[in-house]
ROSE-4610 file (N, C-alpha, C; in Angstrom, 1 decimal, always signed):
// ROSE-4610
residu = [M/M/M/V/V/V/W/W/W/Y/Y/Y/N/N/N/V/V/V/S/S/S/T/T/T/A/A/A/A/A/A/V/V/V/R/R/R/Q/Q/Q/A/A/A/R/R/R/V/V/V/D/D/D/P/P/P/A/A/A/D/D/D/Q/Q/Q/A/A/A/V/V/V/S/S/S/H/H/H/A/A/A/A/A/A/F/F/F/R/R/R/T/T/T/V/V/V/T/T/T/W/W/W/G/G/G/V/V/V/I/I/I/P/P/P/F/F/F/A/A/A/A/A/A/L/L/L/L/L/L/G/G/G/G/G/G/V/V/V/L/L/L/V/V/V/E/E/E/L/L/L/L/L/L/T/T/T/P/P/P/H/H/H/V/V/V/G/G/G/V/V/V/L/L/L/D/D/D/A/A/A/A/A/A/R/R/R/V/V/V/T/T/T/M/M/M/V/V/V/G/G/G/G/G/G/T/T/T/L/L/L/I/I/I/G/G/G/V/V/V/L/L/L/F/F/F/A/A/A/W/W/W/I/I/I/P/P/P/L/L/L/A/A/A/P/P/P/T/T/T/H/H/H/S/S/S/R/R/R/L/L/L/A/A/A/R/R/R/E/E/E/R/R/R/A/A/A/A/A/A/A/A/A/G/G/G/A/A/A/A/A/A]
num = [1/1/1/2/2/2/3/3/3/4/4/4/5/5/5/6/6/6/7/7/7/8/8/8/9/9/9/10/10/10/11/11/11/12/12/12/13/13/13/14/14/14/15/15/15/16/16/16/17/17/17/18/18/18/19/19/19/20/20/20/21/21/21/22/22/22/23/23/23/24/24/24/25/25/25/26/26/26/27/27/27/28/28/28/29/29/29/30/30/30/31/31/31/32/32/32/33/33/33/34/34/34/35/35/35/36/36/36/37/37/37/38/38/38/39/39/39/40/40/40/41/41/41/42/42/42/43/43/43/44/44/44/45/45/45/46/46/46/47/47/47/48/48/48/49/49/49/50/50/50/51/51/51/52/52/52/53/53/53/54/54/54/55/55/55/56/56/56/57/57/57/58/58/58/59/59/59/60/60/60/61/61/61/62/62/62/63/63/63/64/64/64/65/65/65/66/66/66/67/67/67/68/68/68/69/69/69/70/70/70/71/71/71/72/72/72/73/73/73/74/74/74/75/75/75/76/76/76/77/77/77/78/78/78/79/79/79/80/80/80/81/81/81/82/82/82/83/83/83/84/84/84/85/85/85/86/86/86/87/87/87/88/88/88/89/89/89/90/90/90/91/91/91/92/92/92/93/93/93/94/94/94/95/95/95/96/96/96]
x = [+41.2/+41.3/+40.9/+41.2/+40.9/+39.3/+38.7/+37.3/+36.6/+37.1/+36.5/+36.7/+37.8/+38.0/+37.2/+37.0/+36.2/+34.8/+34.3/+32.8/+32.5/+33.3/+33.0/+33.1/+34.0/+34.1/+32.9/+32.4/+31.1/+30.0/+29.9/+28.8/+28.9/+30.1/+30.3/+30.0/+30.4/+30.1/+28.6/+27.9/+26.4/+25.7/+26.2/+25.4/+25.9/+27.1/+27.7/+27.5/+27.2/+27.0/+28.4/+28.3/+29.6/+30.6/+30.0/+30.9/+31.6/+31.1/+31.7/+32.4/+32.6/+33.2/+34.7/+35.4/+36.8/+37.0/+36.2/+36.3/+35.9/+34.9/+34.4/+35.5/+36.2/+37.2/+38.4/+38.8/+39.9/+39.6/+38.4/+38.1/+38.1/+37.5/+37.5/+38.9/+39.8/+41.1/+41.9/+41.7/+42.3/+41.9/+40.6/+40.2/+40.6/+40.4/+40.7/+42.2/+43.0/+44.4/+45.1/+44.5/+45.1/+45.0/+44.1/+43.9/+44.9/+45.4/+46.3/+47.5/+48.3/+49.4/+49.0/+47.9/+47.4/+46.9/+46.3/+45.8/+47.0/+48.1/+49.3/+50.0/+50.0/+50.6/+49.8/+48.5/+47.6/+47.7/+47.8/+47.9/+49.2/+50.3/+51.6/+51.7/+51.0/+51.0/+50.2/+49.0/+48.2/+49.0/+49.7/+50.4/+51.5/+52.2/+53.2/+52.7/+51.5/+50.9/+50.4/+49.9/+49.4/+50.5/+51.7/+52.8/+53.2/+53.4/+53.8/+52.8/+51.5/+50.5/+50.2/+50.2/+49.8/+50.8/+51.9/+52.9/+52.6/+53.6/+53.5/+52.6/+52.6/+51.7/+50.2/+49.9/+48.5/+48.1/+49.0/+48.7/+48.4/+49.2/+48.9/+47.5/+47.2/+45.9/+44.8/+44.9/+43.8/+43.6/+44.7/+44.7/+44.0/+44.4/+43.8/+42.3/+41.9/+40.5/+39.7/+40.3/+39.6/+39.5/+40.6/+40.5/+39.5/+39.4/+38.5/+37.0/+36.8/+35.4/+35.1/+36.0/+35.8/+35.5/+36.3/+36.1/+34.7/+34.3/+32.9/+31.9/+32.0/+31.1/+31.0/+32.1/+32.1/+31.7/+31.8/+31.3/+29.8/+29.1/+27.7/+27.0/+27.6/+26.9/+26.4/+27.2/+26.7/+25.7/+25.6/+24.7/+23.3/+23.0/+21.6/+20.8/+21.1/+20.3/+20.4/+21.4/+21.6/+20.5/+20.2/+19.2/+17.8/+17.4/+16.1/+16.1/+17.3/+17.4/+17.3/+17.9/+17.9/+16.5/+15.7/+14.4/+13.5/+13.7/+12.9/+13.3/+14.6/+15.0/+14.4/+14.4/+13.8/+12.3/+11.6/+10.2/+9.9/+10.7/+10.5/+10.8/+11.8/+12.1/+11.0/+10.4/+9.3/+8.0/+7.8/+6.7/+6.8/+8.0/+8.3/+8.2]
y = [+38.9/+40.4/+41.0/+40.3/+40.8/+40.8/+39.7/+39.6/+40.7/+40.9/+42.0/+43.4/+43.7/+45.0/+45.2/+44.1/+44.3/+44.4/+43.6/+43.7/+45.0/+45.4/+46.7/+47.9/+47.8/+48.9/+49.0/+47.8/+47.8/+48.3/+48.0/+48.5/+50.0/+50.5/+51.9/+52.7/+52.2/+52.8/+52.9/+51.9/+51.9/+52.8/+53.0/+53.7/+55.1/+55.4/+56.8/+57.6/+58.9/+59.9/+60.0/+60.1/+60.1/+61.2/+62.4/+63.5/+63.2/+62.2/+61.9/+60.6/+60.0/+58.7/+58.7/+59.8/+59.9/+60.0/+60.8/+60.9/+59.6/+58.9/+57.7/+56.6/+56.6/+55.6/+55.9/+57.1/+57.5/+57.2/+57.5/+57.2/+55.7/+54.9/+53.5/+52.9/+53.4/+52.9/+53.2/+54.4/+54.9/+54.0/+53.7/+52.9/+51.5/+50.9/+49.4/+49.1/+49.9/+49.7/+50.2/+51.2/+51.7/+50.8/+49.9/+49.0/+47.8/+47.5/+46.4/+46.3/+47.4/+47.4/+47.1/+47.7/+47.5/+46.0/+45.5/+44.1/+43.1/+43.4/+42.6/+42.7/+43.8/+44.0/+43.2/+43.3/+42.6/+41.1/+40.7/+39.2/+38.7/+39.5/+39.1/+39.0/+39.9/+39.9/+38.7/+38.4/+37.3/+35.9/+35.8/+34.6/+34.5/+35.6/+35.6/+35.1/+35.6/+35.2/+33.8/+33.3/+31.9/+30.8/+31.2/+30.3/+29.4/+29.9/+29.0/+28.0/+28.2/+27.3/+26.2/+26.6/+25.7/+25.5/+26.2/+26.1/+27.2/+27.5/+28.6/+28.4/+27.2/+26.9/+26.9/+26.3/+26.3/+27.7/+28.5/+29.8/+30.7/+30.5/+31.2/+30.8/+29.5/+29.1/+29.6/+29.6/+30.2/+31.7/+32.4/+33.8/+34.1/+33.3/+33.5/+33.2/+32.1/+31.8/+32.9/+33.3/+34.4/+35.7/+36.1/+37.2/+37.1/+35.9/+35.7/+35.9/+35.3/+35.4/+36.8/+37.6/+39.0/+39.7/+39.5/+40.1/+39.9/+38.6/+38.3/+39.0/+39.0/+39.7/+41.2/+41.9/+43.3/+43.6/+42.6/+42.8/+42.8/+42.0/+41.9/+43.0/+43.5/+44.4/+45.7/+46.4/+47.6/+47.3/+46.1/+45.8/+45.7/+45.3/+45.1/+46.3/+47.5/+48.6/+49.3/+49.0/+49.7/+49.4/+48.1/+47.8/+48.4/+48.4/+49.0/+50.5/+51.1/+52.6/+52.9/+52.1/+52.3/+52.2/+51.2/+51.0/+52.2/+52.7/+53.9/+55.1/+55.3/+56.4/+56.3/+55.1/+54.9/+55.2/+54.7/+54.9/+56.4/+57.1/+58.6/+59.3/+58.9/+59.5/+59.2/+58.1/+57.7/+58.5/+58.8/+59.5/+61.0/+61.5/+62.9/+63.2]
z = [-71.3/-71.3/-72.7/-73.7/-75.0/-75.2/-74.8/-74.8/-74.0/-72.9/-72.0/-72.6/-73.2/-73.8/-75.0/-75.9/-77.1/-76.7/-75.8/-75.4/-74.7/-73.8/-73.2/-74.1/-75.1/-76.1/-76.9/-77.3/-78.1/-77.3/-76.1/-75.2/-75.0/-74.8/-74.6/-75.9/-77.0/-78.3/-78.6/-78.1/-78.4/-77.4/-76.2/-75.2/-74.9/-75.3/-75.0/-76.3/-76.0/-77.1/-77.9/-79.2/-80.0/-79.5/-79.1/-78.7/-77.4/-76.6/-75.3/-75.3/-76.4/-76.4/-76.1/-76.4/-76.1/-74.6/-74.0/-72.5/-71.8/-72.3/-71.7/-71.9/-73.0/-73.3/-72.3/-72.2/-71.4/-69.9/-69.4/-68.0/-67.8/-68.7/-68.6/-68.5/-69.4/-69.4/-68.1/-67.6/-66.4/-65.3/-65.1/-64.0/-64.2/-65.3/-65.5/-65.5/-66.2/-66.2/-65.0/-64.3/-63.1/-61.9/-61.9/-60.8/-60.9/-62.0/-62.2/-61.3/-61.1/-60.2/-58.7/-58.3/-56.9/-56.7/-57.8/-57.7/-57.7/-58.4/-58.4/-57.1/-56.5/-55.1/-54.1/-54.1/-53.2/-53.4/-54.6/-54.9/-54.4/-54.6/-54.0/-52.5/-51.9/-50.4/-49.9/-50.6/-50.2/-50.4/-51.5/-51.7/-50.7/-50.3/-49.3/-48.0/-47.6/-46.4/-46.3/-47.5/-47.5/-47.7/-48.2/-48.5/-47.4/-46.2/-45.1/-44.7/-45.0/-44.6/-45.7/-47.0/-48.0/-49.1/-49.1/-50.2/-51.2/-52.0/-52.9/-54.1/-54.7/-55.8/-55.4/-54.2/-53.8/-53.3/-52.7/-52.3/-53.6/-54.6/-55.9/-56.5/-56.4/-56.9/-56.1/-54.8/-54.0/-54.3/-54.4/-54.7/-56.0/-57.0/-58.4/-58.4/-57.7/-57.7/-56.9/-55.8/-55.1/-55.9/-56.6/-57.4/-58.6/-59.1/-60.2/-59.7/-58.5/-57.9/-57.6/-57.1/-56.8/-58.1/-59.1/-60.4/-61.0/-60.9/-61.4/-60.6/-59.3/-58.4/-58.8/-58.9/-59.2/-60.7/-61.5/-62.9/-63.0/-62.1/-62.2/-61.3/-60.3/-59.4/-60.2/-61.0/-61.7/-62.8/-63.3/-64.4/-64.0/-62.8/-62.3/-62.5/-61.9/-62.1/-63.4/-64.2/-65.4/-66.4/-66.6/-67.6/-67.2/-66.0/-65.6/-65.8/-65.5/-65.7/-67.2/-68.0/-69.5/-70.0/-69.5/-69.9/-69.5/-68.3/-67.9/-68.8/-69.1/-69.9/-71.3/-71.9/-73.2/-73.2/-72.1/-72.0/-71.9/-71.1/-71.0/-72.3/-73.0/-74.3/-75.3/-75.3/-76.2/-75.9/-74.6/-74.2/-74.6/-74.6/-74.9/-76.4]
């Protein structure tokens, strides 16, 4: 979590206009920290549903691995078009 916060803060500071950094930081915190209670609830429900079949520890392990894989997937989806869009914007700014 610390690594994620530090790296995303550095990226936001490099890419967001200084006048908009407070708004960007607040929006980022609202989205990322606002999801935590819902993720905890969903994880608890999944463990509860899996417990009769595999036991509580294995149910927790399956839920944690699934959550990690989903997190990795969602972390990479927005990055793919971002780099190409930034390259187009830099090329357009250089041409102007």
